[in-house]
C-alpha positions in Angstrom: 99.1 -39.1 97.4 97.3 -37.4 100.2 95.5 -35.2 97.7 94.5 -38.2 95.7 93.3 -40.0 98.8 91.4 -36.9 99.8 89.8 -36.5 96.4 88.9 -40.2 96.4 87.3 -39.8 99.8 85.4 -36.7 98.7 84.2 -38.4 95.5 83.1 -41.4 97.5 81.2 -39.2 99.9 79.6 -37.4 97.0 78.5 -40.7 95.5 77.1 -41.8 98.9 75.3 -38.4 99.2 73.8 -38.7 95.6 72.7 -42.2 96.3 71.0 -41.1 99.6 69.3 -38.3 97.6 68.1 -40.8 95.1 66.9 -43.1 97.9 65.2 -40.2 99.7 63.5 -39.4 96.4 62.3 -42.9 95.9 61.1 -43.0 99.5 59.2 -39.8 99.1 57.6 -41.2 95.9 56.7 -44.4 97.8 55.2 -42.4 100.6 53.2 -40.4 98.1 52.0 -43.6 96.4 51.1 -45.0 99.8 49.1 -41.9 100.7 47.2 -42.1 97.4 46.5 -45.8 97.9 45.2 -45.1 101.4 43.0 -42.3 100.2 41.6 -44.5 97.5 40.8 -47.3 100.1 39.2 -44.7 102.3 37.1 -43.4 99.4 36.0 -47.0 98.5 35.1 -47.8 102.2 33.2 -44.5 102.4 31.3 -45.2 99.2 30.5 -48.7 100.5 29.2 -47.5 103.9 27.0 -44.7 102.3 25.8 -47.2 99.8 24.6 -49.7 102.4 22.6 -47.0 104.1 21.1 -45.9 100.8 20.2 -49.5 100.0 18.3 -49.9 103.2 16.3 -46.7 102.5 15.5 -48.0 99.0 14.4 -51.4 100.3 11.9 -49.8 102.8 10.7 -47.4 100.1 10.1 -50.3 97.7 8.0 -52.0 100.3 5.8 -48.9 100.7 5.5 -48.7 96.9 4.5 -52.4 96.8 1.5 -51.7 99.1 0.4 -48.9 96.7 1.0 -50.9 93.6 -0.8 -53.9 94.9 -4.0 -51.9 95.6 -3.8 -50.2 92.2 -3.5 -53.7 90.5 -6.5 -54.9 92.4 -8.6 -51.9 91.3 -7.4 -52.3 87.7 -8.6 -55.9 87.6 -12.2 -54.8 88.3 -12.4 -51.9 85.8 -12.0 -51.4 82.1 -10.7 -48.4 80.1 -14.2 -46.7 80.0 -14.3 -46.4 83.8 -14.0 -42.8 85.0 -11.1 -43.7 87.3 -9.2 -45.8 84.8 -6.9 -42.9 83.6 -6.3 -41.7 87.1 -5.2 -45.2 88.3 -3.0 -45.5 85.2 -1.4 -42.2 86.1 -0.8 -43.3 89.7 0.8 -46.5 88.4 3.2 -44.4 86.2 4.2 -42.4 89.2 5.0 -45.7 91.1 7.2 -46.7 88.2 9.0 -43.4 88.4 9.5 -43.8 92.1 10.7 -47.3 91.7 13.2 -46.1 89.1 14.5 -43.6 91.7 15.0 -46.4 94.2 16.7 -48.5 91.5 19.3 -45.7 91.4 20.0 -46.2 95.1 20.0 -50.0 94.8 22.2 -49.8 91.7 24.9 -48.2 93.9 25.1 -51.1 96.3 24.3 -53.9 93.8 26.5 -56.9 94.3 24.6 -59.1 92.0 22.7 -58.3 88.8 19.2 -58.4 87.4 18.4 -60.8 84.5 21.7 -61.1 82.7 22.1 -61.9 79.1 24.8 -61.4 76.4 24.1 -58.1 74.6 25.5 -56.1 71.6 26.7 -52.9 73.3 27.1 -51.1 70.0 23.4 -51.7 69.2 22.3 -50.5 72.6 24.4 -47.4 72.3 23.0 -46.7 68.8 19.4 -46.9 70.1 20.0 -44.8 73.3 22.1 -42.2 71.6 19.4 -41.7 68.8 16.7 -41.2 71.4 18.9 -38.9 73.4 19.8 -36.9 70.3 16.1 -36.1 69.6 15.8 -34.5 73.1 19.1 -32.6 73.1 19.4 -31.3 69.5 22.0 -28.7 70.5 24.6 -31.4 71.2 26.5 -33.1 68.4 26.9 -36.8 69.1 29.9 -38.6 67.6 30.2 -42.4 67.7 33.4 -44.4 67.2 32.1 -47.9 67.7 34.5 -50.8 67.2 33.7 -53.5 64.7 33.5 -57.1 66.0 33.0 -55.8 69.5 32.7 -58.6 72.0 29.3 -59.1 73.7 28.9 -58.4 77.4 26.9 -60.3 80.0 24.7 -57.7 81.6 21.1 -56.6 82.3 20.3 -54.4 79.3 18.1 -52.1 81.3 20.8 -51.4 83.9 23.4 -50.6 81.2 20.9 -48.3 79.5 20.5 -46.5 82.8 24.3 -46.1 83.1 24.6 -44.7 79.6 21.7 -42.3 80.0 23.2 -41.1 83.3 26.5 -40.4 81.6 24.8 -38.7 78.6 22.7 -36.5 80.8 25.7 -35.6 83.0 27.7 -34.7 79.9 24.8 -32.6 78.5 24.4 -30.7 81.8 28.2 -30.0 81.8 27.9 -28.4 78.3 24.8 -26.4 79.0 24.1 -24.7 75.6 26.0 -26.8 73.0 29.0 -29.0 72.6 30.3 -32.4 71.5 29.5 -35.8 73.0 31.9 -38.5 71.9 31.1 -42.2 72.5 33.7 -44.8 71.8 33.8 -48.6 72.2 36.7 -51.0 71.8 38.0 -54.4 72.9 40.8 -54.3 75.5 42.5 -56.6 78.0 43.4 -56.2 81.6 46.9 -55.4 80.5 45.6 -52.1 78.9 44.3 -51.0 82.4 47.7 -51.1 84.2 47.8 -47.4 85.1 44.5 -47.6 87.0 44.0 -47.2 90.8 42.1 -50.5 90.8 43.6 -53.9 90.1 41.5 -55.5 87.3 41.0 -59.3 87.1 43.0 -60.8 84.2 41.0 -61.2 81.0 39.3 -59.5 78.1 37.1 -56.4 78.5 34.9 -54.1 76.5 35.7 -50.5 77.0 33.2 -47.6 76.7 34.4 -44.0 76.8 32.0 -41.1 77.0 33.7 -37.7 76.5 32.2 -34.2 76.6 33.5 -30.8 75.9 31.9 -29.2 78.9 33.1 -27.3 81.9 35.0 -30.2 83.4 35.7 -30.6 87.2 38.6 -30.2 89.6 40.4 -33.1 91.3 38.4 -32.8 94.5 35.0 -33.0 92.7 36.2 -35.9 90.6 37.1 -37.8 93.8 33.6 -37.5 95.1 31.6 -37.7 91.8 30.5 -41.3 92.5 29.1 -40.7 96.0 25.3 -40.9 96.5 23.6 -37.6 96.8 26.8 -35.7 95.7 25.9 -33.1 93.1 27.4 -29.9 91.7 24.0 -28.7 90.6 21.7 -26.2 92.2 19.2 -27.4 94.8 16.2 -29.0 93.0 18.2 -29.5 89.8 19.4 -33.0 90.5 19.4 -35.9 93.1 23.1 -36.8 92.9 22.1 -40.4 92.4 22.9 -40.9 88.7 26.6 -41.5 88.8 26.6 -43.3 92.1 24.1 -45.8 90.7 26.3 -46.2 87.6 29.2 -46.9 89.8 27.3 -49.7 91.6 25.8 -51.2 88.5 29.2 -51.5 86.8 30.8 -52.8 89.9 28.0 -55.4 90.1 28.8 -56.5 86.5 32.4 -57.2 87.6 33.5 -54.1 85.8 35.2 -50.8 86.6 34.5 -47.1 86.0 36.7 -44.0 86.3 36.8 -40.4 85.3 39.4 -38.1 83.9 38.7 -34.4 83.9 40.2 -30.9 84.3 38.5 -27.7 85.0 37.5 -26.1 81.7 38.7 -29.1 79.7 35.6 -31.4 79.7 35.5 -34.9 81.1 35.9 -38.5 80.0 34.2 -41.4 81.8 35.6 -44.8 81.0 33.9 -48.1 81.7 35.4 -51.6 81.5 33.0 -54.6 81.5 34.2 -58.2 81.2 33.8 -59.6 77.7 31.5 -62.5 77.1 32.3 -65.6 75.0 28.6 -65.9 74.1 26.8 -64.3 71.1 24.6 -61.3 71.7 20.8 -61.7 71.6 17.9 -59.3 71.5 15.3 -59.0 74.2 11.5 -59.3 73.5 8.9 -56.9 74.9 6.6 -58.5 77.6 2.8 -58.1 77.4 0.7 -56.8 80.2 -1.9 -59.6 80.4 -2.6 -61.4 83.7 -2.2 -65.2 83.4 -4.6 -67.2 85.5 -3.6 -70.4 87.3 -4.6 -73.0 89.8 -2.9 -74.5 92.9 -2.1 -73.5 96.5 0.4 -70.7 97.3 1.9 -70.0 100.7 2.3 -66.2 100.9 5.0 -65.1 103.4 5.6 -61.4 104.3 6.0 -59.5 107.6 4.3 -56.4 106.1 0.5 -56.5 106.7 -0.4 -54.3 103.8 1.7 -56.3 101.4 0.3 -59.6 102.7 -3.3 -58.4 102.3 -3.0 -57.0 98.7 -0.9 -59.9 97.4 -3.4 -62.4 98.9 -6.2 -60.7 97.0 -4.1 -60.5 93.8 -3.2 -64.2 94.0 -6.9 -65.1 94.6 -7.9 -63.0 91.6 -5.5 -65.0 89.5 -7.2 -68.2 90.6 -4.9 -69.5 93.3 -5.8 -70.7 96.8 -3.8 -68.7 99.3 -2.4 -69.5 102.7 -0.7 -66.7 104.6 2.1 -66.4 107.1 3.1 -63.1 108.6 6.7 -64.0 109.4 9.5 -66.6 109.0 8.6 -68.8 112.1 4.9 -68.8 111.3 5.8 -69.8 107.7 7.7 -72.9 108.8 4.8 -73.9 111.1 2.2 -73.4 108.4 4.2 -75.2 105.8 4.8 -78.2 108.1 1.1 -78.6 108.6 0.2 -78.1 105.0 3.3 -79.6 103.2 1.3 -81.8 100.9 -1.1 -79.1 99.8 1.3 -76.2 99.0 2.5 -76.0 95.4 4.5 -72.8 95.7 5.8 -70.4 98.3 6.0 -66.6 97.6 8.7 -65.8 100.2 9.8 -62.4 101.4 13.6 -62.3 101.8 14.0 -59.6 104.6 12.0 -60.4 107.8 12.8 -60.0 111.5 13.7 -63.1 113.7 13.9 -65.5 110.8 14.7 -64.3 107.3 13.8 -65.7 103.9 17.1 -67.6 103.5 16.6 -69.6 106.7 12.9 -70.3 105.9 13.9 -71.5 102.4 16.4 -74.0 103.8 13.9 -75.4 106.4 10.9 -75.8 104.0 13.2 -77.4 101.4 14.2 -80.0 104.0 10.5 -80.7 104.7 9.6 -80.9 101.0 12.5 -80.7 98.5 10.0 -80.6 95.6 8.2 -77.4 96.6 8.6 -74.4 94.4 9.8 -71.1 95.9 9.6 -67.6 94.5 11.8 -65.1 96.4 10.6 -61.5 96.8 12.3 -58.4 98.1 12.5 -54.6 98.0 16.2 -55.1 97.4 17.5 -56.1 94.0 18.8 -59.5 93.2 21.9 -58.8 95.2 24.4 -61.0 97.1 21.9 -62.5 99.6 19.2 -63.2 96.9 21.8 -64.8 94.6 23.0 -67.0 97.5 19.5 -68.3 98.0 18.9 -68.8 94.3 22.2 -70.7 94.1 20.8 -73.1 96.7 17.9 -74.1 94.5 15.3 -71.3 94.8 13.2 -71.2 91.7 13.0 -67.5 91.0 13.2 -63.9 92.2 10.7 -60.9 91.8 11.6 -57.4 93.0 9.1 -55.2 94.8 7.1 -53.2 93.7 5.6 -55.6 91.1 2.3 -55.6 89.3 -0.3 -58.3 88.8 0.9 -59.1 85.3 4.6 -59.6 86.3 3.7 -61.7 89.3 1.3 -63.9 87.3 3.9 -64.6 84.6 6.6 -65.5 87.2 4.3 -67.9 89.0 3.2 -69.6 85.8 6.8 -69.9 84.7 7.9 -71.5 88.0 4.9 -73.8 88.4 5.5 -74.9 84.8 9.0 -76.1 85.5 9.7 -79.8 85.8 
């Protein structure tokens, strides 16, 4: 009996020990999961902080470009294609567009809102972009596995085009001489994304996968790949902005992006964008003509150069212009001329009193006045908030005379 009791006690102790080992194993796994979650949060916060700084730089740079673009537009109004400086001015304008594209990479990283959103056919967009890309990188074999009956997505086509090109270029650089680029699309749900570090909102999604057979990357590189200015390329070979802007754009669409890669085994980038219930539609190409108009515009901006060039542009379009060099002055000028002003071209970011506060005050004075918001930032959270309060439109700096004239005509033509 004593032996049985002893054996029973030993067995019981072994059971307790095994259970403790199991619990310790679970605790160890839980601690590991917690560490990974904390690391993920820290990476997200780091990306956000760097992005805010990058966004501020982009905003200031766009304001500088606006001064240059405005002066170019003024000179172009007064000359024709036979003028000896016409081609040089056109070349300068093209460089401004390229510079603005660079700042859009930075703004794409921190974008909380989106540009002009519409339901698009992603398969069609992929077909067009991949065909263009194939002509420039003939050494790469492109394979498309595009789902039939793919849901539309509500996005800005230009921004998604930028994301895809960034991924294609990144893949091409990873393969150097030759290789395979595989592009896949499919309809999925949030349930198909359970194993991800992020917690997707419930619903339907469109998934895009871009896979290459390149050199791949280690875990440390993959963790930093979406940081602005991070690049594995040699100095002068890349800015490190492509993937960070893609991260911001997809985040701004309410979507998610991740990467899976191993050194020497290639990489797969996966994007998930909320599916739309609407039908996809095509986008028309805008003309470059300047539309003339009449009426009085209150022009508000704290940058002297921008104020001067935009005043001349508006006057060249046929408008009478009243200027204000800041928020408080804008409110004073509007109060005195409330019955004369048809529209306000309002800068969003100004010291002392910003565009949002100015908008609220002038709308109290005259609820019927039209307001066009302008900023070096994209149509992000702050701009969207003002638009949701009844602002009539948004235009991003730097803009040309043609774009501005169309926006004003569109807004003044509203009921």
